[in-house]
DRENDOTI-904055 format. One record per residue: x negated, y, z of N, C-alpha, C, O in turn. Coordinates in steps of 0.02 Angstrom, whole numbers, plus 50000, padded with zeros to 5 digits. Example, Ala and Ser with C-alpha at 12.3 -4.5 7.8 and 13.67 -1.06 7.14 Angstrom:
REM residues 2
493404971650390493854977550390493404983550390492884983450423/493584988850354493164994750357493555000250394493305005750402/
END
This chain:
REM residues 456
510094914847268510074921147304510744924747295510984925347239/511044927247350511684930747346511614937447313511054940047305/512184940347293512184946847259511854952247301511464956247276/512024952247367511744957347410510984956847411510634961947405/510734950747417510004949847420509674951747354509124954447353/510024950347298509744952247233509664959747228509144962247206/510184963347249510164970747246509634973347295509214977547278/509654970647357509194972747409508474971447388508034975647398/508354965647358507694963647336507444968347281506874970547281/507884969947235507694974347179507524981247205507044984347182/507934983747251507804990347279507124990447315506724994947307/507024985147355506404984847394505794984547349505294987747362/505844980647296505264979547253505144985247204504564987147193/505674987847175505584992147116505764999447126505495003847092/506205000847174506445007647180506095011547235505815016847223/506105008647296505805012147352505105009347366504605012947364/505095002947381504464999347394504135001647459504195007347480/503784996947488503394998447548502845003347530502545002447477/502685008747571502895009547639503515013847650503705015147707/503845016047594504435020347604505035016247628505475018947661/505065009947611505605005647633505415002447700504845000447708/505885001947746505714999147812505414992147805505684987847770/504844991147839504484984847832504794979447876504954980647935/504874973447848505094967547884504624961847870504374961147814/504504957747920504104951747911504474945947945504774946847998/504444939947914504734934147945505234930447902505354932347845/505534925247931506014920947897506724923247909506894925647964/507144922447859507864923147871508124916847905507924911247889/508564917747954508854912247992508324907448017508324901547998/507864909848059507304905548081507534899348119507214894048114/508074899848157508294893948196508544888348150508574882548170/508734890248087508964885248039508414882247996508544877947954/507794884548008507224881947969506944875748003506784875748062/506884870447964506554864347988505844864247961505744864947901/505354863248005504664862747983504404855647998504504853048052/504084852647949503824845947956503114845747930502964848447877/502664842447967501954842247950501764835247928501874830347964/501474834747869501214828447844500444828947848500124831847805/500164825947900499444826647910499044822647859498454824047847/499354817547828498994813847776498914817947713498414817447677/499424822247698499384826747640499104833647658498914837547615/499084835047724498844841347750499274847247726499024852447705/499934846047729500414851047707501004851647756501134847147795/501354857347752501964858447790502544859247741502474862447689/503114856247759503724856947718504234860947758504354859547817/504544865847725505064870047754505734868347722505784867847661/506254867347764506904865547738507444869847770507414871247830/507934871947730508514875647756509144873047721509134871747661/509674872247760510294869247734510604873147676510974870347637/510444879547671510734883747617510434882047549510714884147498/509874878347548509534877047485509004882247468508694881947416/508914887247513508424892547502508034893847565508314894047620/507384894547557506954896847611506734903947593506364904947545/506954908847633506804915947618506334918747670506464918447730/505774921647646505264924447690505124931647668505044933047609/505104936047718504934943047705504214944347725503974941847776/503874948347683503174950047697503064957247676503134959047617/502884961447724502774968647712503384971847678503304975947634/503974969847700504584972947674504834970047608505334972447582/504494965047581504694961947519504944954847532504684951347575/505464952947495505794946447506505554941347454505564942647394/505344935547479505124930147435505584924147446505704922047502/505844921447390506334916047393506044909647364505744909647310/506134904147401505884897647379506454892547385506844892747432/506484888047336506994882747339506834877947395506254875947406/507364876047433507274871347488507414864147465507894863147427/507014859247486506424859947530505834863047494505734862047434/505444866847532504874870447503504234867947535504124868647596/503804864947494503144862647517502604866447479502484864947420/502294871447510501744874947475501224870047450501064865147483/500974871347391500494866747360499814866847396499424862147391/499684872247432499034872847465498954867647520499434866347557/498364864747526498194860147580497674863447625497254867247602/497714861947689497174864247732496574859647725496624854347694/496014861647752495384857947746495464850847774495864849747819/495064846247748495064839447773494584838647833494494833147859/494274844147853493834844047911494244844547975494714848547978/494074840648025494434840848088494444848048115493924851448116/495034850348137495074857148163495794859248173496244855148171/495884865748185496544868748195496644874148143496204878248132/497224873948110497324878148051497984882048055498484879748082/497954888048026498514892648026498744893847954498344895147910/499404893247943499694894547878500084901047882500494902047927/499944905547834500304911947835500374914547763500024912447718/500844919247755500974922247690500544928447683500484932447730/500254929447624499854935347609500194939247553500714937047527/499914944847535500204949047482500314944947418499894940947398/500874946047388501064942347329501474936247345501674932547300/501604935047409502014929347430501654922747425501974917547414/500994922747433500594916647427500434913747495500124917247536/500634907547510500434904347573499684902847573499394900847523/499364903947630498644903147636498474899747702498744901447754/498014894847699497764891547759497114894847782496714897047741/497014895047849496394897647874496264894647943496734893347981/495634893547960495464891048026495494896548079495474895148138/495534902848057495614908548103496344910648106496694910148056/496564913048164497264915248170497424920948122496974924548099/498064921648108498304926948064498184933848095498134934548156/498134938748052498134945748072498854948148068499154947948014/499144950248124499864951748126500054957148076500604956948048/499624961948064499784967348017499744965047944500114967547902/499294960447930499154958647860499514952347838499604951247778/499714948047885499974941447868500654940247900500824943247951/501044935747871501684933447900501604926147920501524921847877/501624924547986501514917748009502024912747980502614914447971/501794906647966502224901347942502164895047984502674891747998/501554893148005501474887048044500774886348070500304889448045/500694882048121500044880548150499994872948158500474869748177/499404870148143499314862948150498654861348185498164865048180/498654855748220498034852748246497904846348207498324841948203/497314845948177497134840448133496524836848161495954839148153/496654831148193496124826948220495654830848266495054829848266/495944835448306495554839548351495974841348412496354846248410/495904837548467495444832048482495544826048435496044825448400/495054821648436495064815848391495704811748400495904810048456/496024810248343496634806248344497264810048357497804807048359/497224816648367497804820748382498014824648320497604828248291/498654823848300498914827348242499614829948259500044826048280/499724836348251500404839048260500444846048231499934849248218/501054848448222501174855348199501624858948248502044855748280/501554865448253501974869648296502344874648251502054877848208/502994875348264503414879848226503194887148235503084889448292/503124890748180502954897848183503374901848133503154907148109/503984899348117504404902748068504834908048102505444907548106/504494913248127504834918448164505324922448120505264922548059/505814925648154506314929448118506084936348098505514938248109/506534940048067506374946648039506274951848094506724953048134/505694954848094505554960448138504894963648116504534960848075/504754969648143504134972948124503544969348157503614966448211/502974969648125502404965748148502164967848216501914963748254/502224974348234502004976548299502404973148354502124971148405/503064972448344503484969148393503294961848400503234959248456/503204958448343503014951348345502364950448383502304945848424/501874954648370501224954148402501284955148478500984951448517/501664960248498501714961648570502104956148606501914954248662/502644953748575503014948348607502584942048615502624938548666/502164940748565501714934948569501224935748627501094930948663/500954941748634500454942948686500754943148755500434941048804/501364945848762501654947048828502164941748849502234940448909/502514938848802503054934348821502884927048808502924922848853/502694925348747502544918448730503174914148732503724916448716/503084907848751503624902948750503934902248819503584902348870/504594901648821504954900748884505544896048873505734894748816/505814893548927506384888948923507034892848926507124897148969/507494891348879508154894548880508664890348919509044893048959/508674883848906509184879648939508974872348935508554870448894/509284868248978509164861048977508494859249005508194862949044/508254853248985507594851049005507534848349075506974847749101/508094846749108508064843849174507884836549170507954833449117/507664833649225507574826449226508254823049220508744825349251/508294817849181508934814649166509184810849227508844806549254/509794812449248510084809049305510114801549293510274799349238/509964797649346509984790449341509344787249317509294781049315/508844791349297508214788449274507674788749327507104786749314/507844791049386507344791449441507724791449507508324792549509/507354790249561507624790649628507124794149672506524794349656/507354797049728506914800649773506924797449842507424794449863/506364798249878506334796249947506294788749958506064785049914/506514786550016506464779550037506784774949986507324776249961/506434769349972506684764449924506534766149852506704762249807/506224771849840506094773949772505434771749744505234773849690/505074767349780504394765449760504394759549713504084754349727/504744760249656504724755349602504574758949537504704764949532/504294755449489504134758649425504754761749393504714767149363/505324758449400505944760949370506134767649400506404771949365/506004768649465506224774749499505734780549493505904786149510/505124779249470504624784649466504474786549393504004790249380/504894784049346504784785449275505394788749245505784785549210/505484795349258506094798749234506074800249159505544800549128/506674801149131506744804049065506924811349073507024813749129/506964815049018507174822049020507754823248973507824819948921/508174828148991508734830148949508484834348890507924836848890/508904835048840508754839548784508614846548812508924848648860/508144850048781507954856648804507914861548746507714859748691/508124867648758508034873048709507494877748736507574880748790/506954878248699506414882948717506364888148662506604886948606/506064893648677506004898948627505294901848628505034903748680/505004902148569504364905548559504544912648539504644914148480/504594917048589504864923848580505574923448551506034921548586/505654925348486506324925348456506514918648426507094917648407/506034913948421506134907848382506334902048427505914899448464/506974899848424507184894248467507004887548435506994886748374/506854882748478506744875748457507124871248505507124872348566/507444866148478507804861348519507414854848518507334851548467/507164852948577506814846548585507304841348612507624842548663/507354835848578507804830548600507614827648667507054828748691/508064823948698507924820948763507334816148757507204813248705/506984815348813506414810848816506634804548853506844804848910/506584798848819506834792648846506354789848898505744789748887/506624787648953506234784749007505794778948984506014774748945/505164778849009504754772849000504174773348952503794768548947/504094778948917503524779748872503344787148871503764791348855/502714788748887502534795648900501904797748862501464793748848/501874804348847501264807348822500954811248880501214816548899/500414808648908500094811648966499504816048944499214815048891/499344820848987498744824948976498404826249043498734827849093/497744825549044497344827649100496694830549071496614830649010/496244832749113495644836249089495024832949118494984831549178/494534831949075493874829649096493384835249078493294836949020/493064838049129492634843949119493004849249080492724852449035/493634850349097494074855449069494274854248996494554858648964/494124848348969494334846548901494934841948906494934837148944/495454843348866496074839548870495984832448844495664831348792/496264827748880496274820648860497004818448858497364819048907/497214815848800497914813948791497984806348790497554802748763/498524803948819498694796848816499414796348793499864798648828/499534793448734500214792648709500464785548726500074780948737/501114784948727501454778448740501244775448807501184769348813/501134779748856500964777248923501604774948958502124778148952/501574769448993502164766749028502334770949089502894770449115/501864774949113501964778949173501794786249158501384787549114/502104791049192501964798149179501354800649217501224806649219/500964796149247500364798049285499834792649275500004786949259/499194794349284498664789349277498624784849339498784787049394/498424778749328498364773749382497684770249376497454768849321/497374769049433496754765149435496754761049500496924763449553/496544754749494496524750249551497194749949587497224749549648/497734750249548498404749549576498664755549614499114754849655/498384761449601498604767449637498594773449591498184773949546/499064778049603499094784249565498444788249574498154788149628/498234791749522497644796149525497864803349518498414804849496/497414807949536497524815049523496934817749484496414814549480/497024823649454496514826549409496114831749448496234837749441/495634829549488495284833849534494984840049501494504839549462/495274845849517495024852149491495064852949416494784857749389/495404848349382495424848649309494774846449277494634848149220/494374842649315493724840549289493644832949286493264830449245/494004829149329493934821949329494544818749361494924822049397/494644812249347495164808449381494874805549445494304803249447/495284805749498495034803449563495594799849601496184800849587/495394795549649495874792049690496184796749741495864801549763/496804795349759497124799149813496724798249877496504792649892/496624803649915496154803249972496394799250032495984796650070/497044798550041497294795050101498034793450092498364796150047/498284789050134499004787750135499394794050151499154798550185/500004794150125500474799650139500184806450117500274811450151/499844806350060499644812550027500054813449964500324808549937/500104819649941500574821449888500204824449829499694827649837/500474823249769500204826149708500794827649661501284824049661/500724832949622501264834949576501114832549505500534831749485/501644831349468501624830249396502054835749365502604837149388/501794838849312502154844249279502394842049210502014839049171/503034843549195503324842249130503244848549088503474853949108/502934847949029502784853648986503124852548919503074847148889/503484857648895503824857248830503454861348778503194866748792/503444858648716503074861848661503534862348600503874857448584/503554868148566503984868848506503664865948444503484869548397/503614859348443503274855948387503734855248327504334856548331/503434853248271503804852048210504184845348214504114841748263/504574843848163505054838348168504774831548147505104826448158/504174831348117503904824948095503754820448154503674822848210/503724813948142503644808948195503014809948236503034809348297/502454811548203501824812348239501854818448285501644818048343/502124823948260502174829948302502634828848362502504831348417/503164825048351503654823948404503364820348465503644820748520/502814816848456502494813648513502274818648565502194816948624/502174824948544501894830048588502414835248608502224840548635/503044833948597503564838748615503644839248691503854844448716/503484833748727503514833748800502864830748826502694825048810/502504834648866501874832448896501964831548971502344835249003/501624826648999501654825349071500944826249098500494822349084/500854831549137500194833549161500124832149235500514834749275/499634828049254499524826449325499214832449360498814836049330/499394833349423499124838849462498394838149478498094832849469/498094843649502497374844149512497174844749585496584845249601/497684844649630497544844949702498004840149737498534838349711/497804838049797498234833949839498414837849902498064842549922/498964835849934499224839449992499434834550046499584828750032/499424836950108499594832650164500324833350186500544829950232/500704837750152501414838450168501804839850105501534842550057/502444838150106502884839550050502934846950038502924849249980/502994850850092503094858050085502504861450049502614865550005/501894859550067501324862750034501254860449962501044864249919/501444854149948501414851749879501914855549836501754857649781/502524856449861503034859949822502874867349815503124870649769/502474870049861502284877149857501724878449808501534884149797/501444873149778500894874049731501104878649674501644877849645/500684883349658500804888049603500414885649542499794885949543/500744883249490500374880649432499954885849396499524884049356/500074892249409499664897449377498934897049399498494899449364/498814894049458498134893449482497774887249457497184886249475/498104883149417497794877049393497334878349333497384883449299/496884873749322496424874049266496754870549206496794864449205/496974874449157497294871649098496784869949043496964868348987/496144870449061495624868449014495704871648946495814877748941/495654867548893495724870148825496424869148798496534869448737/496914867948842497594866648818497874872548778498224871648729/497704878748800497944884648765497644885548697497914889248655/497074882348684496774882548617497064877148571497124878148511/497244871448601497534866048562498254867448544498474866348488/498634869848594499344871548584499424879148587499314882248639/499604882048531499694889348531500294891348573500324897048597/500764886748584501354888248624501524882148667501494876448644/501694883348731501944878048775502254881348836502104887148852/502684877548872502994880248932503074874748984503474870148974/502714875149041502854870649097503554872049124503744877849132/503944866749137504644867749155504874864149218505344866449250/504544858649237504774854749294504164852549335503654850449308/504234853049401503724850449447504014844449484504544844949515/503664838649480503874832549514503344830849567502754830249550/503554830149630503084828749683503104821349702503624818649722/502524817949694502444810849711502084810049777501624813849793/502294805149815501964803449878501624796649872501914791749849/500984796449892500604790249887500554786949956500454790250007/500644780249956500524776250016500354769249993500714766349952/499814766350018499594759849993500054754050012499934748349992/500574755550052501064750350068501654750450021502074745950022/501694755749978502264756249932502194750949876501644748449863/502744749549844502744745249786502604749149722502434755049724/502694745749665502604749049601501874749449580501424748349620/501774751049517501094751149489500644756349521500044755449524/500944761849543500534767249570500564767949645500254772549673/500934763449680501024763949752501244771049770500954774349813/501774773249737502004780149746502754780449738503074775849714/503024786149758503744787449748503844794949739503434798949761/504394796749707504584803849701504894805849768505404802949789/504594810649801504764811949871505404816149879505764815249928/505534820549832506114825049839506354827149770506044825549719/506904830749768507184832949704506674837249667506344841449697/506604836149602506134840049562506304847549564506874849449575/505804851649553505884858949554505814861549483505324859949448/506294865549461506264868649394505864875049399505974879149444/505414876049352504934881549354505154887149307505404885849252/505064893349329505144899149285504464900949258503994902049296/504404901349193503744902149162503794905749096504244904449056/503344910449085503234913549019502524915949019502174915649069/502294918448963501604920748959501484926649007500944927349035/502004930849016501934936349063501844933849135501514936949175/502154928049149502114925149216501454921449226501224920749282/501164919049172500564914749175499944919149180499764922549132/499624919149238499024923149247498394918849252497844921549255/498464912249253497884907849256497614906749187497784901849154/497184911249163496954911149094496644904449077496324901249120/496724902349015496474895848993495734894949010495314899048991/495584889449045494894887849059494594891849116493994891149130/494994896049148494724900349201495134899349264495744899749262/494804898049320495154897449384494944903249428494384905749422/495394905549473495244911349514494634910249558494524904749584/494234915549568493674915249613493874918449680494294922949682/493574916149735493694919049800493224924849810492614924049805/493494930849823493084936849825492524936349876491964938449862/492664933649935492154933449988491594928649973491084928750008/491674924349922491134919849903490674922749850490184919549831/490834928649825490434931749773489814935049802489824937249860/489294935349763488684938749785488694946049765489064947949719/488294950149798488224957149778488794961549800488864967149775/489224959249845489814963149863489634969549901490014974449900/489044969649935488864975549976488354980049941488114984849971/488194978549879487714982749843488024989549828488634990049821/487614994849824487885001449807488275001349741488054998249693/488845004649741489265005249681489484998449654489624997849594/489524993349698489754986849673490494986849657490744982549621/490854991749685491574992549670491704999649647492055003349681/491435001649591491515008649569492245010549562492645007249528/492415016049596493095018649589493615014849628494215016249619/493425010049670493945006149704493825005049778494255002349812/493245006849805493055004749872493325009449925493155015349925/493745006949970494015010950024493975006950089493915000850088/493995010450145493995007250211494555010250252494575016350260/495005006150279495555008550320495305009050392495045004250420/495385015050423495175016050491495785018150533496325019250506/495675018550598496225020350642496505027250627497095028650637/496065031650602496285038450587496555039450517496775044850499/496545034250478496805034850410496355031450360496005026750377/496375033750297495985030650244495345034650232495365040550216/494785031350240494145034450224493965032950152493925027150133/493865038050112493715037150041492975038050030492695043350045/492655032850003491945033349989491835037149923492305038049884/491225039249912491085043449854491205039949788491365043249739/491145033349785491245029849722491975028149710492145025049660/492425030249756493135028549748493575034649746494185034049738/493285040549754493705046549760494175047649702494765048949713/493915047049641494345048349583494915043249579495475045049562/494755036949594495275031849589495825032949640496415032549624/495625034449702496135035549754496545041749739497155041749748/496215047049716496585053149700497085051849644497645054449644/496865047849595497315046149540497935042449564498495044049545/497815037549608498395033849635498845038349676499455037749673/498545042849714498945047449755499375052049712499945053549727/499065054449657499435058749611499995055049575500545057649565/499855048749557500335044949517500895042049560501465041549537/500735040249622501235037149664501305040949731501155038149784/501545047149728501615050949790502175047849833502625044449808/502145049349899502685047049943503315051149932503305056349899/503865048749960504495052449952504965050750009504865045850045/505475054950017506015053650063506675054250024506745058649982/507135049750038507785049850004508335052150051508355050250110/508785056250025509405057850059509975055050016510035056849958/510385050650045510935047550008511585048550047511615047350107/512095050750012512745051750044513305049549997513325051349939/513765045450025514375043749989514905048750011515095048950069/515155052649964515615058049980516275055250005516555050649975/516515058050060517165056050088517555062250107517275067750112/518195061450119518625067050140518855071250082519445071250064/518385074950052518545079149994517925080349953517365079349978/518015082349891517445083749847517025089249877517275093649912/516375089149864515925094149892515365095849843515235092049796/515045101449854514495103649812513855104749851513305104549823/513905105949917513315107549957513145101450001513565098850037/512505099349997512275093550034511685095450078511175097850053/511755094450143511215095850190510775089550196510995084550223/510175089950171509755083950167509415082150233509265076350245/509285087150275508905085750335508175084450322507805082450368/507945085450261507245084350242506925091150231507175095250192/506365092550264506015098850254505685098950186505305094550169/505835104050147505505104950082505425112350067505775116550096/504975113850022504875120649999504815120649923504925115549891/504635126349894504615126949821504105122449788504155120949729/503605120149827503085115849798503295108549792502965104649759/503845106749825504055099749824504485098349763504945102049747/504325092849729504735090549673505335086749701505275082949749/505915087849671506535084649693506895081649632506975085049581/507115075349639507545072249589508245071449618508315069549676/508755072949578509445072449601509835067949554509755068349493/510255063549582510695059349542511375058749575511435059449635/511875057549534512565056449557512815049949526512845049349464/512975045049568513175038449545512665035449498512835032049449/512025036649513511485033849474511315037649411510845035849375/511695042949396511555046949336511125052849354511305056849398/510545053449322510085058949337510405065649322510755066449272/510265070449366510455077449355509805081249344509515083949391/509555081349283508845082849271508645090249275508055091749284/509115094849267508915101749258509065105849320509645107149337/508535107849355508615112049414508865118949393508655121649342/509295121749434509625128249423510135128049366510405133149347/510255122049339510805121049292511275115649318511865116849329/511005109649329511395104249359511445104949434511945102949464/510925107849465510915108549537510405113949556509995115949515/510445116149618509965121149643509795119449715510135115549747/509255122349740509015120949807508995127149850508945132749825/509045126249916508925131449965508355129050009508455124750052/507745131749998507165129250032507155130850106506825127450145/507525136050127507535137650198508035133450236507925131550293/508605131950202509125127950235509055120450221509405116350251/508595118750174508495111750154509145108650128509315102950145/509495112450086510125110050056510055109749980509655113249950/510465105349950510535104749878511255106549860511715103949891/511345110749810512005112749786512095110549714511695112349671/512605106649701512735104149633513165109249595513565112849625/513075109349529513455114049488514185112149485514615116549480/514335105749487515035103349486515175099549550514715096349577/515785099649575515945095949636515825088449626515965085649573/515575085349679515475078049679516095074949710516265076549767/516435070449673517075067849695517015062949753516485060049765/517575062049787517605057249842517445050149816517695048149763/517025046649852516825039949832516195039749790515885034449782/515985045449763515375045749724514765045949771514805048149828/514195043549744513575043249784513105048749760512895048849702/512925053249806512445058549793511775056449821511735053849877/511245057349782510575055549804510075061049786510065063349729/509675063049835509125067749823508485064349846508435062149903/507995064049801507325061349819506835067049821506705070349771/506555068249881506085073649892505385070649898505245066849944/504945072449851504265069849850503845073649901503925079749907/503405070149936503065073049993502445077149975502085079450019/502325078049911501765082449891501925085749824501515089549798/
END
């Protein structure tokens, strides 16, 4: 431990102490922490090149010699387990997720659940307050920072691409981040894949597959609705495969799951409609329960035709599409697919839409009695407005004729070059009869004056 840390640690522990000392939770230099899971020993090992693994919990710093393997083992019962630090700097395993306020996350593992699946996910987040960590986890999750494209030369598109060699791409190295925590996944070599599809919404994994998609009777299959594998319905139909990256630990078993290849759940009759597929509407089954973090990153569109060559009678039809994805972007909640409103029952029952039911008529908006408060709230919160914008030319000026009718009841916002002029009768004043705005200081040539007049 360096001199600064010794002093800082002593102050934190003995002089001020939490809650008077600012609280920090997490690992120092999280990107430099290597996490490895030994599922036979049911333990995680933490390593840092400095020779020290330093973890903060409730504002107190705990130092461990690297490599650091907590002596605690998780249960030998098949399941999913969370490792976190508790008061006193003691690592603790639990089948329930950590409490962000009470615990400091260290790692997550899946142990033979589903059967035969073992891996760990990095959770050595950096120093920050627990409220921030919790909110980032709930709103942001994992996203791609860079890399992760299909490796050039490992695939071909279009005519002549219907060979196994041309439909089995590799991927470049990728950097993904679980909120603040970056992970670098090495490139995925062409020809051996970890696939996932869903049977009755339960994830089924296939490791060391020669193809990135399932095949039956010499043809590519799709994952119909996320419930079963099915044959392509006709020649010249299209299905997508999605490349998913996971911030797994560094051990060999975990690394099998760093890149997942997920077959699509719908087929299409044109390339355009296939490429327009929104993965947020797909059924991800229990994938979100098995993997606490993951990010779909690439969409590959395959075309099926029974005259094509190759094991799946398919080819990659066009250049792959890179996906923008984060938890905030992902609205297809795990195991839930969107329902069509018009197929629901009870839509016309009294008060079936409390506070939301409106009907647009030729004369305007008719508000029903069960929606009045909601509509009034929206009207109050989002009133209409008119903008007057002028770029000053010729010479500096202070008086601006807006051409917008307003009176004392109208709220007005004024800005100059995007800077708010917040105080009426100090920064600016109004003439309600002339509909003019006068600024306290001249607005220079080239500057942009803007007045927003709210309509109520």
